[in-house]
C-alpha positions in Angstrom: -14.4 -0.9 -11.4 -13.7 0.0 -8.7 -14.5 0.1 -5.2 -14.3 2.4 -1.4 -10.6 3.6 -1.3 -9.4 0.9 1.0 -6.4 2.8 2.3 -3.6 5.9 1.5 0.3 4.6 2.1 2.4 6.6 3.9 6.4 5.3 4.2 7.8 6.3 6.9 11.2 6.7 8.4 10.6 5.5 12.2 7.1 3.5 12.0 7.2 3.8 15.6 6.9 7.0 15.5 4.7 7.8 12.8 2.4 5.4 14.6 2.5 7.4 18.1 1.9 10.7 16.0 -1.6 9.1 14.7 -2.2 6.9 18.1 -1.0 9.8 21.0 -1.7 13.5 18.6 -4.6 12.6 16.7 -5.9 10.1 19.0 -7.3 7.1 16.2 -7.2 3.5 16.3 -4.4 1.7 15.8 -2.5 -1.4 14.4 0.3 -3.3 16.1 2.9 -3.8 13.4 3.7 -6.0 11.0 6.6 -7.9 9.0 5.3 -8.1 4.8 9.0 -10.4 4.0 7.8 -10.6 0.7 6.4 -7.1 0.1 10.2 -6.2 1.8 7.8 -3.9 4.7 6.4 -3.5 8.0 3.8 -2.3 8.1 1.2 -0.8 10.5 -3.1 0.2 9.9 -4.3 3.3 10.8 -8.3 2.5 11.4 -10.0 5.6 10.5 -13.7 5.8 10.2 -14.1 5.4 6.7 -11.1 4.3 5.6 -7.3 3.4 6.6 -3.3 4.4 6.7 -0.7 2.7 6.0 2.9 3.0 7.7 5.2 1.2 5.3 8.7 1.4 6.4 11.5 -0.5 5.1 12.7 -4.6 5.8 15.2 -5.7 5.2 18.3 -4.1 2.6 16.1 -5.1 -0.5 12.7 -3.2 0.0 12.0 -0.9 -2.7 10.8 0.9 0.1 13.9 1.4 1.4 14.7 2.7 -1.9 11.3 4.8 -1.1 13.5 6.7 1.7 16.2 7.3 0.1 15.1 9.3 -2.0 12.5 11.2 0.7 14.1 11.0 4.0 10.7 12.4 6.1 9.0 9.4 4.7 5.5 10.5 2.0 2.6 9.0 0.0 3.7 5.9 -1.7 0.1 4.2 -3.6 -3.2 4.4 -3.1 -5.5 1.3 -3.2 -8.8 0.4 -4.6 -10.9 -1.9 -3.6 -12.3 -5.2 -6.4 -14.6 -7.7 -6.4 -12.7 -9.6 -8.8 -9.0 -9.4 -9.1 -8.5 -11.5 -11.9 -11.8 -9.7 -13.8 -9.8 -6.5 -12.5 -6.1 -7.5 -13.9 -7.4 -8.3 -17.3 -9.4 -5.8 -18.6 -6.8 -3.1 -16.7 -4.4 -4.8 -19.7 -6.9 -5.3 -22.3 -6.7 -1.2 -21.9 -3.2 -0.8 -21.8 -3.0 -0.1 -17.5 0.3 -2.1 -16.6 0.7 -4.6 -13.6 3.8 -4.4 -11.9 6.1 -7.8 -11.1 4.8 -10.9 -12.6 1.2 -9.9 -13.0 -0.1 -13.0 -10.2 -1.5 -11.3 -7.7 0.1 -11.7 -4.3 -1.4 -11.7 -0.2 -0.8 -8.5 1.2 -1.3 -7.2 4.8 -5.0 -8.5 4.9 -4.9 -11.8 3.7 -6.3 -9.9 0.3 -5.2 -10.8 -3.6 -3.2 -7.6 -4.2 -1.8 -5.9 -7.5 0.1 -2.6 -8.1 -0.2 -0.6 -11.2 2.2 1.7 -12.8 2.3 5.0 -11.8 2.1 6.7 -15.2 -1.0 5.0 -16.1 -2.4 6.6 -13.5 -1.6 10.2 -13.2 1.9 10.2 -11.7 0.4 7.4 -8.3 1.4 3.9 -7.4 -2.1 1.6 -7.4 -2.8 -1.2 -5.3 -6.1 -2.9 -6.3 -7.2 -5.6 -3.4 -9.8 -8.1 -4.1 -12.5 -7.7 -1.6 
């Protein structure tokens, strides 16, 4: 069911400083910041030959990322994202297998303009998982 690793997301306390580390120190191609109000984050993508790193920073007071950052002031890994061909079929199979889909269970549009869902970390070895339709 899952395809390629789409990205690994890292919460950072300073988005500009995080982007600079990847761009200036590691020589990576780094996107411009993008606000995603529906998800409560500002994001930057570090484009690598085989995948991406997503740097996340809170957008607004109600951001779940703000809570993560309060608990982890230096930042840290937040989630991994895997590609799926059909997000509804993937969701239905996961739910049938007893996995918990976060939120209302309906896909939202993610940073790439494609439908995404998040899966409960307790069902995936302690890791928050995002699936994205490609």
